[in-house]
N, C-alpha and C positions, 0 to 999 in steps of 0.2 A: 599320296603316291603318284597319282596322275593329275596334271593340271593343264587345262586348255585355256588359253588366253586370247580372246578376240579372233577366234578361228573363222575364216571365210573360205568357202569352196565354191568355185564357179565351173559349170559345165556349159561351155559356149555362152549363150545369153541367159542361162538359168543359174540362179544362186541357190545352191542346195543347202549351204550353211551360211548363216548371216551373223557374223560377230558373236559366235557362241563362246561362252566362258563357263567352265564348271570344274569341280574337283572330285576325284575319287579317293577317299581316305584309306590309308593303310589299315589292314586288319579287319576290314568290314566287307559286307556284301552289299554292293550298290546296284540298284536297278535303273535301267535307262528305258523309259517308256514314252509313248506318244502315238498319235494316229499314223496311218500309212502316209509316207512322204514327208514325215517330220524331220528327217535327217539323221536318224539313229544309226543306221548301218554306215552311212557316210562318215559320221563321227567316229565309229569304230575303226573304219578304214584309215582315217587320219591318225588315230592313236597307234594303230598297228604299223603304220608306215606304207600301206598300200596306196594311199592317196596323199600327195603333198598339197597342203593348203595354199590358197591364193594369198592369204594374209594370216597373221597370228602366230602363236608359238605353242608347242607341246612340250611339257616338262615331265620327266620321269625321275622321281626321287631327287628333285631339285635341279636335274641336269636338262639343258635344252637339247631335245632329241629331234627337233623338227625336221632336220635334214638327214637323219640317219635312215638307212635302209632297214627293211623288216628283219633281216637276219642279225643286224647289229643291235636292234631292240631286243630280239630274242636272247642274244648273248648277255644282255644286261638284266634279264629276268622276266621278260614279257612273253606270255603265251596266249594263243587264241584258238578257239574252236569255231566251226562254221555251222550254219543252219543245215546245209547239206554236207554230211560227213565226207572227208577226203581220205578215206583209208586206202592202203595198198591192197586192192581186192584179191590179188593172187597170192599174197603172203598170209601166213597164219596170224592169229591174234598175238602170239608171242613174238613173232618176227616183226609185226607192226610196232609193237612197243620198243623192241630193241633198235629198230631203224630210226626211231624218233629221238633216241638218246644222244647227248653230246659225247663225242669220243675224240678228245685231242690227240691221243696216241695213234688211233687208227686213221686220223686225217693225214698222217705222214707215211708215204711209201717206205721211207728209210726206216721208220720205227717198225713197220710191219715185217720188213725183210731182216733187219739187223738187230732189232730190239724185241725179239719175239716174247721174251719174258714179260716186259712191260705191257706189250700189246695184249698178250693172253690174260694178264691180270685185269686189265681194263675190261676186256670182253666178259670175263667171269663176273665182274662187279655189275656190268650192265645187265647180264642175264639174271642175276639175283634181284636187281632193282625191278626188272620187268616182271619177274615172278611175284614179287611182293606187291607190285601195283595191281596185277591181275587178281591176286587174292583179295586185296582191299576192295576191288570193284566187283567181286563175286563172279568172275568170268572164268574160273578154273575149268568148268565143264566144256568150254569152247576154246581152250588153250591152243589146241592144234588144228582148229577149224580155220579154213580160209576166210578172211574177213569179209569178202564179197558175199558169202553165204549167210551172214548174220541178219537178224531182224533189224529194223530201223533203230529200235531202242538200244540194242546191243552195240550197234555201230556208234551211237552217241556215247556210250560208256567207253568204247575203245578210243574215240576222239578225245574224251577227257583224260584217259590214261596216257595217251601219246603226249598231251600237254604236260602231264605230271612228270613224265620221264626226264624233262629238262630241269626239274627242281626250280620252277619259276617263283617269282615274288608275287605276280598277279596273273590271273587268267581272265581273258575276255571271252564271255560265253554268248554266242550269237544264236538266240532262240534254241537253246539246248533241249527244250521240251517239245519242240514242234514235231508233230506227226508220230508220237509214241504213246503207247497205252498208259493208263493211269498207274498200273503197278510199277512199271519201270520208271515212270515219272517220279513216283514217290521215292524209289530207290536212289535216283539221281539227286533228288533234294537232300536225302539223308547223307549221301556221300559229300555233297558240297558243304553242307553244314558241319559235318565232321572235320573236313579239311580246314575249314575256317576256324572252328572253335578249338580244335585240338592242336592244329599246326600253325595257326595264325595266317593262313593263306588268304590273300585278298582276291575278291572276285568283283567283276563288273559285268552285268548281264543285260542283254536285250531280251524282253519277253512280253508276249501279248496276253498271256494268261495271268490276270491280276490276282487270282487266288494264289497262284504259284509265287508271284512276286511278294505277296503279303506274308506267305509262309517263310520265305527265305531272306528278304532284304531288310537291312537295318535302315537304309536311306534310299530315297527314290528321286531321280532326276526326270523331269518331264520336258520333252522337247515338242515344239510345234512350229511349223513354218521355218525350220532351219535354225532356231535359236532356243535357248533355255527359257521355258515358260515359268516354271516354279520348281521347288524342291522341298523335301521334307519326308516324314514317315508316310507310309501308305495311307494311314487314316487321315493325315493332314491334306495330302494332295487329292484324295478322292472326294473330299468335301469342298475343294476349291472350285468356285464357279467357273473360272477360266478353264480348268481342266475338264469339268463336266461339259462345257460347251465344245472344247476342242477335241477331246478324246472320247467322251461317252455320248456324244450327239445330243446333249441337252437333257439326258435322263440320268438320274442319280444312280451310281453303281452300288449294288448290294453284294457284299461278299457272301460266298457259300461256305457252309461248314465243311 
């Protein structure tokens, strides 16, 4: 679904990504891991359109999207969450979900004023979609709570829900589990797996918790020093001497139950 070809990103005299090439396959959960400074978030920003590469191409479903803006990529089915949630803090959870939806009829003042029937039907459909998303994420008890009052884990669930409101083909998850308790972390994992297995939704995630990666991901990409070091299953990459040296500081990683 996503293909990076020879991507380079330069910040002044620093090369953050150096001829990186990799693929994210449709219908799978792919993990992007690596030590701090490996270029993971920069790669995400290139995929999402927040950063334009100095060289190389980004393809989405076979289409070259290298020069498309983030909203144009979103229109094609790409969604992204952030390590620090970007909720509308003064809006309720329900309002946050509805605000994230695509609303072609409501984008036109003419439709709002002169085509009220079509506009109202679209608004009702968005409302129902938002309620369904909230039920799926088990957030009904905070439906009318202002999003700024939620816990960190609940905000991450809202962030995921806002991404789902656009019916994306792929969601890029930037450290979705960072800073939340283990109970909500397990709930997030269950929701992501359910969306992938039951609805075929593709995910690519940056995550430092390798137990979490092992639980979720079908395939893992390992970045180091701005390029792809290796790829494979979690079991394959954690036994790779280059990964042990670059990522685990020379000590073999042992998974926890």
